[in-house]
C-alpha positions as CSV (number, residue, x, y, z in Angstrom):
1,M,-2.2,-11.8,-16.4
2,S,-2.0,-9.2,-14.6
3,V,-1.5,-9.1,-11.0
4,R,-2.4,-7.0,-7.4
5,E,-1.8,-8.5,-4.5
6,L,-0.4,-7.6,-1.4
7,V,2.4,-10.1,0.3
8,V,2.5,-9.7,3.8
9,L,6.0,-9.8,4.8
10,G,5.6,-8.6,8.6
11,T,3.4,-7.5,11.2
12,A,4.6,-6.7,14.5
13,S,5.1,-3.5,16.1
14,Q,8.0,-1.7,17.9
15,V,9.3,-5.7,19.4
16,P,8.7,-8.6,17.0
17,T,7.5,-11.7,18.2
18,R,8.0,-15.5,17.4
19,H,5.1,-15.3,15.3
20,R,5.2,-11.9,14.0
21,N,8.4,-9.8,11.8
22,H,8.6,-6.2,12.0
23,N,7.0,-4.5,9.5
24,G,7.1,-5.3,5.7
25,Y,4.3,-5.5,2.9
26,L,5.0,-5.9,-0.4
27,L,2.1,-4.7,-3.4
28,R,2.3,-6.7,-6.7
29,W,0.3,-4.2,-8.8
30,D,0.6,-5.5,-12.1
31,G,3.9,-5.5,-13.2
32,E,5.8,-3.3,-10.1
33,G,6.2,-4.1,-7.1
34,I,6.0,-1.5,-4.1
35,L,8.1,-2.2,-1.1
36,F,6.3,-0.7,2.0
37,D,7.8,-0.3,5.3
38,P,10.8,-2.9,5.4
39,G,12.3,-3.4,9.1
40,E,14.8,-5.4,10.4
41,G,14.5,-9.1,8.9
42,T,12.7,-8.1,5.6
43,Q,15.3,-9.6,3.3
44,R,15.0,-13.2,5.3
45,Q,11.1,-12.3,5.2
46,M,11.4,-11.8,1.2
47,A,13.2,-15.2,1.2
48,R,10.4,-17.1,2.9
49,A,7.4,-15.0,0.7
50,G,9.2,-15.7,-2.6
51,V,10.1,-12.2,-3.5
52,A,12.8,-11.3,-5.1
53,A,14.9,-8.0,-5.1
54,H,14.2,-7.5,-9.1
55,D,10.2,-7.6,-8.2
56,L,11.2,-4.0,-6.5
57,N,10.1,-0.8,-8.9
58,R,9.7,1.2,-5.4
59,I,10.5,1.7,-1.8
60,C,8.6,3.8,0.3
61,V,8.6,4.3,4.2
62,T,6.4,6.2,6.1
63,H,9.0,7.3,9.3
64,F,12.3,6.6,10.5
65,H,11.0,4.5,13.8
66,G,13.4,1.2,13.8
67,D,10.5,-1.2,12.9
68,H,9.9,0.2,10.0
69,S,13.2,1.0,8.6
70,L,15.7,-0.9,9.9
71,G,14.9,-3.7,6.9
72,L,16.4,-0.5,4.5
73,A,20.5,-2.0,5.0
74,G,19.9,-5.4,3.9
75,V,17.6,-4.8,0.9
76,I,19.3,-2.2,-0.3
77,Q,22.6,-4.1,-0.2
78,R,20.5,-7.2,-2.0
79,I,19.3,-5.0,-4.9
80,N,23.0,-4.4,-5.2
81,L,24.2,-8.0,-4.8
82,D,21.5,-8.9,-7.3
83,Q,22.2,-6.2,-9.6
84,V,18.6,-5.5,-10.3
85,P,18.7,-4.3,-14.2
86,H,16.3,-1.3,-13.4
87,E,15.8,1.6,-11.5
88,I,14.3,1.7,-8.3
89,T,13.1,5.0,-6.6
90,A,12.9,5.3,-2.8
91,H,10.3,7.7,-0.7
92,Y,10.5,8.7,2.6
93,P,10.2,11.7,4.5
94,R,12.5,14.3,3.6
95,S,13.3,15.1,7.3
96,G,14.7,11.5,7.9
97,R,17.3,11.7,5.0
98,R,20.0,11.8,7.1
99,F,18.3,8.0,8.6
100,F,18.2,6.8,5.1
101,D,21.5,8.1,4.0
102,R,22.6,6.1,7.2
103,L,20.7,2.6,6.4
104,R,21.7,3.2,3.1
105,Y,25.0,3.0,3.5
106,A,25.6,1.5,6.8
107,T,28.3,-1.0,6.2
108,A,30.5,-1.4,2.8
109,Y,29.1,-3.1,-0.3
110,R,29.6,-2.8,-4.2
111,E,27.3,0.2,-5.1
112,T,25.9,-1.3,-9.0
113,V,22.2,-0.4,-8.8
114,G,20.7,3.0,-9.2
115,I,18.1,4.0,-6.1
116,T,16.6,7.4,-7.1
117,E,15.6,9.2,-3.9
118,A,12.4,11.2,-3.7
119,P,11.9,12.1,-0.6
120,V,8.5,13.5,0.6
121,A,8.0,16.8,2.4
122,V,4.6,17.6,1.7
123,D,1.0,16.4,0.7
124,G,0.3,15.5,-2.9
125,I,1.1,13.2,-5.9
126,L,5.1,11.6,-6.0
127,A,5.0,10.0,-8.7
128,V,2.4,9.0,-12.5
129,T,2.9,6.2,-14.3
130,G,0.8,4.5,-16.8
131,S,-0.9,2.2,-14.7
132,Y,-1.2,4.8,-11.1
133,T,-0.9,8.2,-9.8
134,L,1.2,7.5,-6.2
135,E,0.0,10.3,-3.4
136,A,1.0,10.9,0.4
137,R,-0.7,12.8,2.8
138,K,1.2,13.4,6.2
139,L,0.0,11.2,9.3
140,S,0.1,12.0,13.6
141,H,2.9,10.9,15.1
142,P,5.6,11.6,17.3
143,V,8.2,11.5,14.2
144,E,7.1,12.8,10.4
145,S,5.3,10.4,9.2
146,Y,3.3,10.1,5.6
147,G,0.8,7.7,4.5
148,Y,0.4,6.3,0.8
149,R,-2.3,5.6,-1.6
150,L,-2.0,4.3,-5.4
151,I,-5.3,5.4,-7.4
152,E,-5.6,3.6,-11.0
153,P,-7.3,6.1,-13.8
154,D,-10.6,5.6,-15.0
155,G,-11.1,4.0,-17.9
156,R,-13.9,3.0,-20.1
157,R,-16.0,-0.2,-20.1
158,M,-17.0,-1.0,-24.3
159,L,-21.1,-2.0,-23.7
160,P,-22.4,-4.7,-26.1
161,D,-25.4,-4.2,-26.4
162,R,-25.4,-0.2,-27.2
163,L,-22.1,-1.7,-29.8
164,A,-24.9,-3.8,-31.6
165,A,-27.6,-1.5,-31.3
166,H,-25.3,1.7,-33.7
167,G,-23.7,-1.9,-35.5
168,I,-20.6,-1.6,-34.0
169,K,-18.5,-4.5,-34.4
170,G,-15.0,-5.7,-35.4
171,P,-11.9,-3.5,-35.6
172,D,-14.5,-0.4,-36.0
173,V,-14.8,-0.8,-32.0
174,G,-10.8,-0.7,-31.5
175,R,-11.0,2.8,-34.1
176,L,-13.8,3.9,-31.8
177,Q,-12.0,3.4,-28.6
178,R,-8.6,4.5,-29.7
179,E,-10.1,8.0,-31.7
180,G,-13.3,8.5,-29.3
181,R,-16.0,9.3,-32.2
182,L,-16.8,7.5,-34.8
183,G,-18.4,9.1,-37.2
184,D,-21.8,10.4,-34.8
185,I,-21.2,8.0,-32.5
186,T,-19.3,8.8,-29.5
187,L,-17.0,6.5,-26.7
188,E,-19.7,7.9,-24.6
189,D,-22.5,6.4,-26.5
190,V,-21.6,2.8,-26.4
191,S,-19.3,2.4,-22.7
192,E,-19.4,3.7,-19.7
193,V,-17.0,4.8,-17.2
194,R,-14.7,1.9,-15.3
195,R,-13.6,2.9,-12.1
196,G,-10.1,2.6,-11.2
197,Q,-9.2,0.5,-8.2
198,R,-7.3,2.1,-5.3
199,F,-4.8,1.2,-2.4
200,A,-3.8,2.7,0.7
201,F,-1.2,2.4,3.3
202,V,-1.5,3.9,6.6
203,M,0.9,3.0,9.5
204,D,1.7,4.5,13.0
205,T,-0.7,7.6,13.6
206,R,-3.7,8.7,15.5
207,L,-6.9,9.7,13.9
208,C,-6.3,13.1,11.7
209,A,-7.9,13.9,8.4
210,G,-4.6,12.4,6.4
211,V,-6.4,8.9,7.5
212,H,-10.0,9.9,6.3
213,V,-8.1,11.1,3.0
214,L,-6.0,8.0,2.2
215,A,-8.9,5.8,3.1
216,E,-11.3,7.3,1.0
217,D,-13.4,4.9,-1.5
218,C,-10.6,2.3,-1.0
219,D,-10.5,-1.1,-2.4
220,L,-7.7,-2.1,0.0
221,L,-7.0,-0.5,2.9
222,V,-3.7,-1.5,4.7
223,I,-4.2,0.0,8.3
224,E,-2.1,-0.5,11.7
225,S,-4.3,-1.3,14.5
226,T,-1.3,-1.7,17.4
227,F,-3.6,-1.7,20.6
228,L,-7.3,-3.2,21.2
229,D,-9.9,-0.8,21.9
230,E,-9.7,-1.0,25.7
231,D,-6.2,0.7,25.6
232,T,-7.3,3.4,23.7
233,E,-5.1,6.2,25.8
234,L,-2.4,4.2,25.4
235,A,-2.8,4.2,21.6
236,V,-3.8,8.4,21.3
237,E,-0.9,8.9,23.7
238,H,2.1,6.8,21.3
239,G,0.3,7.9,18.0
240,H,-1.7,4.9,17.0
241,L,-5.0,3.3,16.2
242,T,-7.2,0.9,18.0
243,A,-8.7,-2.1,16.1
244,G,-12.4,-0.5,16.7
245,Q,-10.8,3.4,15.3
246,A,-9.5,2.0,12.0
247,A,-12.5,-0.1,11.1
248,A,-14.4,2.9,11.8
249,V,-12.9,4.8,9.3
250,A,-12.8,2.0,6.7
251,R,-16.5,2.0,7.7
252,D,-16.9,5.7,6.6
253,A,-14.9,5.7,3.7
254,G,-16.4,2.2,2.3
255,V,-13.4,0.3,2.0
256,R,-13.9,-2.8,0.4
257,H,-11.5,-5.2,1.9
258,L,-9.6,-4.3,5.0
259,V,-6.4,-5.0,6.6
260,L,-5.4,-4.8,10.5
261,T,-1.9,-5.3,10.4
262,H,1.0,-4.0,13.4
263,F,0.0,-5.4,16.4
264,S,1.6,-5.2,19.5
265,Q,3.7,-8.1,21.4
266,R,0.8,-7.3,24.7
267,Y,-2.0,-9.2,22.9
268,A,-2.3,-12.6,22.3
269,E,-5.5,-13.5,20.6
270,P,-5.2,-12.2,17.0
271,E,-9.6,-12.5,16.9
272,E,-10.2,-9.9,19.7
273,F,-9.1,-7.3,16.7
274,E,-11.5,-9.0,14.4
275,R,-14.3,-8.7,16.5
276,Q,-13.5,-5.0,17.8
277,A,-13.8,-4.7,14.1
278,R,-16.7,-5.6,13.6
279,A,-18.0,-4.2,16.7
280,A,-17.3,-0.8,14.9
281,G,-19.6,-1.5,12.7
282,F,-17.4,-2.4,9.7
283,E,-18.6,-4.7,7.4
284,G,-16.8,-5.4,4.1
285,E,-14.3,-8.3,3.6
286,L,-11.4,-8.3,7.0
287,T,-8.0,-9.8,6.9
288,V,-6.3,-9.9,10.9
289,A,-2.7,-10.0,9.2
290,H,-0.1,-13.0,9.7
291,D,3.4,-13.2,8.5
292,L,3.8,-14.4,4.5
293,Q,0.1,-13.9,4.2
294,R,-1.1,-12.5,0.7
295,V,-4.0,-10.8,0.4
296,A,-5.7,-10.1,-3.8
297,V,-7.0,-6.5,-4.2
298,P,-10.8,-7.2,-5.1
299,K,-12.1,-7.7,-8.1
300,R,-13.9,-4.8,-9.8
301,R,-17.6,-4.3,-8.9
């Protein structure tokens, strides 16, 4: 049975706290695992969450501030220590290649696993697989930063009443699905579009076009809300979002499940992030993330 869920490994921003580790997020998507922004301590958080190095297929880094990337050294060495049998691809801003190289080879270890580097330099498609297309969009932060979006291809849902009306059953159903036509009956006559699911990951950024593009029609949006709304000036100055801004983006984009994360250590009450998100008019499912939480991708409509 396929699994599509987010495993939250860390939710702090620049300074970790007793209850919040630096960033780290694993997206399980069917048989693949995509690790986003492994901050310091991610390897230990993976162990606590029951995530193995063998679960990883891609690593996506939004930018090279430490709370989003210092865990790369430990994660990459663990991948090699465990001799992961499949290739792993790493995406990160091309302008930060020197940082990736330093982290990848921060200390001595035996390199046993091929990690393919596929740095990001422009908006667009990074990878196409059988179950998703991975895209990147540039964000607005003091250092170059990219957000990521996963889009499942649209499929088709067979409609039993239409199949019955045309007398199609048994092996002929599969034949129609494979070939697109059975005599005078087309696949469109007996099915409807099954919209592919969408996931987006938006970290450190001010409001910008890339944020809105990434969030559009997402089933699950993971987005930073470093500040509360009363600190909007600080958010703009440092290249971040507030809870209300993140929720307004989700509201306007038609997001089904919003996950707020990347919280400043200055705030002790996570409930206030939820209150401000609701005050901004977001009515969908809402999660104020905490470490080691699991969030399922919403079931299809």
